[in-house]
N, C-alpha and C positions, 0 to 999 in steps of 0.2 A: 424415703422408703423406711418404714418401721420394720422391726423384726416381727412384732406382734401387735395387733390391735384387738382390744377387748371391748366387746359391745355389751354395755351394762355394768354399772358400778354397784351391784349388790354385793352381798357377802362373798359369793363365789368369784365374781369378777375382781373384787379388791384383793382377795387372797391370791388369785392367779397373777395379778399385777405385782404383788409383793415378791412372789417366787420368780417370775420372769425378770423383774428388775434386778434382783439379787443374782441372777444368772448372767448378768451383763447383757441382756437383750433390750434393745431400744423398744420401749413399751408405751402405748397410749391407751387410755381408757376413754370411752365415749359414752355419755349418759344423757338421756333426754329429760330427766327430772333431777331429783336430789340424790347424792351419794347415799347408798344404803338400800335403795329400791323399796320393796314392800316392807322391809325391816324397819325403815325409819319411822313408819306410822304405827308401829306396834307399841302398845302402852307399856307392857311389862314382859321381860324375858327372864326366865328362871332356870333354863336348862342348857345354857351355853357354858361349857366347862371353864372354870377358873375365875369367872367374874361375878358369880352369885346373882342377886336380883339387880337388873339394870333395865333402863328404858331402851327402846329400839333406837331412839335418836342418839343416846349416849354411846351405844355400841357402834352405830354407824359412824359417828364422829371419830371414835378411837381408830376404827379401821381405816377411814379415809386419811386421817392425820398420818398414820403409819405409811400409807402409799406416798404421801407427799414428802415426808421426811427422807424417803428413799430416792425421790426424784422422778416418780412416775408422772408422765405428762397426762393432763386431764383436759378433755374437751366436752363442751356442752353441744349436743346435737341429736337429731332424730334420724336414725338410719332408715333409709327406704330401699336399700338394695345392696347385695354383694355380688360382684362379678369375679368369677374364677378365671384368671388368666394363665393358669397352670404354673407359670414361673413365679407368679405373685397374685395377690388378691386386691381388688379395689372395693373400698367401702364408700358407698354414696349416701349423702344425707339430703334431707328435705330442702335445705337451703342451697343446694347445688355444689357443695364441696365434695371432693373426691380424695380419699386417703389411700395410700398404698402400703401393703405389708406382705411379708413372706408367709405369715400365718394369721388366722383369725380365731378368736375364742368368742363364741356366742353365749352370753349370759343375760339375755334380754328379759327373763322372768315371765310373769303372767299378769293379767288384769282381771278385775272382778267380773264374774258372770252376771248378766242382767236377768231380771225375772221374766220378762217377756209379756207382762200384763198390760192391760189398757192404761193409757195415760202415763206410762213410766217416764218417757222422755220429757213430757210436760212438767213433771214435778221434780226432775233432777235438780238438785241444789235448792229446791223449794219445798223440802220435806223429805226427800229421798237422799240418802248418803251411803257411801261404801267405806267410810272411815270414821269410827267412833272417836279416835284420838283427835282427828282433824275437826270434827263438827260437834262432838258431844257437849261442849260448853254452851252451845246455842239452845240446848234442850234442858237446861238445869231447872229442876222443879216441875218438869213436864212429864208426859207419858208417851212412850214410844214403843214400836215393835222392833224386835230383832228377828230377822228372817234367816233361818238356817239352824242346823243342829250339830254342826261340827265344832272343832276346837276354836276356830276363829270366832264363830258366832257366840259361843258360850263365854269365852274369855272377854269379848267385847261387851256382852250383856253385863257381866260382873263389873267391868270397868265403868260402865255408864251409871251404875247404882252408886258409885263413889261420888258422883256429882248430884246426888238426890234425884236421879231420873228413875221413874217407875217404868219397868220393862216387862213386856209380854213377849216371850219367845214363841214364834210360830214356825212350825216345821212340818213339811209335807209328809214325813214318816211318823209312825206312832212312837218312835223312840228317838233318843239323841245319840249322835255318833261320836261325841267328844269323849276324851279320856274320862275314866270312871271318877277320878279325884276331882276333875273340873266340874263334872255333872253334879256330884255330891255337894260341892261348894255352892253351886248355883241354886240347888234345891233347898239349901239351908238359908238362902238369902230372902228375907221378907219382901224385898223390893222386886222380886222376879216371879212372874206367873208364866204358865205354859199353856199353849194351845197346840196339841200334837195331832197330826192327821189332817191338817188344814193347809190350803194354798191360797195365795193372793191372786185374784183374777182381775182386779181393777183398783187403781189408785184414784181417789175422788177428792174434789174440792174445786174452788174457783181460782183465786190467785195463788194459793198455797195449799199443801196437802191438809185435808181435814179428816179423811177416813179412808179405809180400804174395804173392799169386798172380799170376804173370806168364804171359801167353799170347803165343806167337809168332803174329803176325798172318798169316803165310804158311802155316804148317803146323798151326796151332791146337793145337800141343802146349803143355802148361802145366808150370810148375815153381814150387816154393815158394822164395822168395828171402828169407833172413833179413835184417832191417834194424832199426835202432834208431829210425828216423824216415823220413818222406817229406815232401819239400818240393814243393808243387804249383805249377807255372807253365805252365798249358796254355791260357792265354788269359783274356780279360776279358768281363764282362757289363755293359752300360751301366746306370747307376743312374737309371732313368727310370720306375719303377713308379708314381711319384707324379703322372705327367703322361699316363698312358695314355689318359685320357678327352679329351685335348686334340687328338688326331689329328695330331700333329706328328712322330711317329716312324715309322721303317721297320719291316719285318717282324722284324728282329733287335733292335729296341728302341732303335736309335741315332736321335738327333734329326736331322731333315733341315733343314739350314741353307744359305743361299746364301753368296756371296762377301762379303756385308756382315754375315754372321752372323745374318741375319734368319730366323726360322722362318715358318711359314704364318700365324701370328697376329701382327698389328701390335702392337709394343711388347714382344714376347717374343723374346729373342735366345738363342743357344746357342753355347758355345765348348768347346774342348779335346777330351779323349778321348771325351766323351759324344756327339759329333756324327759324322755320316758323313764320313770322311776317309781319305786314303791313309797319312799318316804321323802317328803319335801320339808326340810328343816334347815335352819341356819347352819348347823354343824355339818349336815350332809352337803350343803352348797359349798362350804369352805373346803371340804375334802375333795369335791369335784374340781375346784379351782386349783388345788395343789397338784392333783393328778394330771390335769390338762397342761399345766405349766411345765411340768417335768417332761411330758411327751412332746410338747411344742419345742422345747430346747433340743431334744434329740432329733426331731424332724428338721429343724433349721441347720443343725450340725451336718446332717446327711445331705441337705441341699448344698451346703457350701463345699462339702467334700466331692 
């Protein structure tokens, strides 16, 4: 029996683990990929206080090392269900393991949203990527499309040009939604072009991606645009399929949590990108983790009393 199980070892989950472990709570983190979550694949971070410019991998490594120095237990696993036993919670994994805890903190994050265009699944990993840091090197000296207009899309477009990749940013809206400074930086980059007001309707090729069909959203005119690859950054979907039966999510699948990070079920808390919130950043995830940990400690103290 653990005091608390934390699902997800992103910045929020690792912060929560640091706080609960220091509160002498028996803590376990469970993660299905690498510690750091979405952060680990981020090329460059400039807005996390106190560390200056750092890669996502470096910051992830520092946070994870901190948890291990404190003695936080870490398990690799893919959670497929949580059972509320009232007196305790059961966390079930895909490989049949069951872990018990007095409280659970869900920090399972999000996954990239797919385009929904023809042949998308066919060319996944054969020209379509959701991570420039992971796959950018394969496209050195080539031409690619970055799909999306938010911060992630424009940041990754700039990063790709550092490897001599020619980038065309395609966005369904007529403007870009990234921060003004980021947009200005991209507009000054000679390796980046823009096609705004277009959407991808089809991915084309034989064994690998060779082109995409672009449609002008105003005129409905289409054109075939040759490209060596497409990097997709059009939003995220919350990783909450494993808790749909608990009734704690909204219509979009994000977890509803209050200011104390409490969900509608006592003893189950939620943090980070997976919850309803206005701003999804590393620093806000760490804040969520600290808040959840403090309230978990109070919850467990009340249980024992």
